C-alpha positions in Angstrom: 23.1 26.4 -18.6 20.3 27.8 -20.6 21.0 30.7 -22.9 17.5 31.9 -24.0 15.5 34.2 -21.9 12.5 31.7 -21.8 14.8 28.9 -20.9 16.5 30.8 -18.1 12.9 31.6 -16.7 12.0 27.9 -17.0 15.2 26.9 -15.0 14.2 29.4 -12.3 10.6 28.0 -12.2 11.8 24.5 -12.0 14.0 25.2 -9.1 11.2 26.9 -7.1 8.9 24.0 -7.9 11.7 21.5 -6.9 12.1 23.0 -3.5 8.4 23.3 -2.8 7.9 19.7 -3.9 10.9 18.5 -1.7 9.3 20.4 1.3 5.9 18.7 0.7 7.5 15.3 0.4 9.5 15.6 3.6 6.3 16.8 5.3 4.5 13.7 4.2 7.5 11.4 5.3 7.6 13.0 8.7 3.9 12.8 9.4 3.9 9.0 8.4 6.9 8.4 10.7 5.1 10.1 13.5 1.9 8.1 13.1 3.9 4.8 13.0 5.8 5.9 16.1 2.5 6.7 17.9 1.1 3.3 16.9 4.2 1.4 18.2 4.1 3.2 21.6 0.5 2.1 22.0 -1.0 5.7 22.6 -4.6 6.3 23.3 -7.1 5.6 20.7 -8.3 9.2 20.4 -4.7 10.6 19.9 -4.0 7.9 17.3 -7.1 8.8 15.4 -6.3 12.4 15.5 -2.8 11.9 14.2 -4.2 9.7 11.5 -6.7 12.3 10.3 -3.8 14.9 10.2 -1.7 12.4 8.2 -4.6 11.8 5.7 -5.1 15.6 5.3 -1.5 16.2 4.5 -1.2 13.2 2.3 -4.3 14.1 0.3 -3.1 17.7 -0.1 0.2 16.6 -1.5 -1.6 14.4 -4.0 -3.9 17.3 -5.0 -0.8 19.6 -5.5 0.6 16.8 -7.8 3.5 16.2 -5.7 2.9 12.5 -5.3 0.6 10.4 -7.5 -3.0 9.9 -6.4 -2.7 6.3 -6.1 0.5 6.5 -4.1 -1.4 8.8 -1.6 -4.2 6.4 -1.5 -1.8 3.5 -0.8 0.0 5.4 2.0 -3.4 6.3 3.7 -4.6 2.7 3.4 -1.5 1.3 5.0 -1.8 3.8 7.9 -5.4 2.9 8.4 -4.6 -0.8 8.3 -1.9 -0.1 11.0 -4.4 1.7 13.2 -6.9 -1.2 12.9 -4.4 -3.8 14.1 
């Protein structure tokens, strides 16, 4: 464990960031899973597009926050869009 005051503060900050990043990543995984499930159930076109837009928004926000890489976010959105078109 850290001994210096600044190192203790850094450890606290790291823990807060880790928990926030974990929450965002979990949210991204869940929304992707929901979109894939909706696509496999052959739901209506409108509901699929709405869920895809929501997923795009969440994934873009996570990339903007720096939780996932910009290109990773792009790849995830691209694969979901490709799934919707097929």
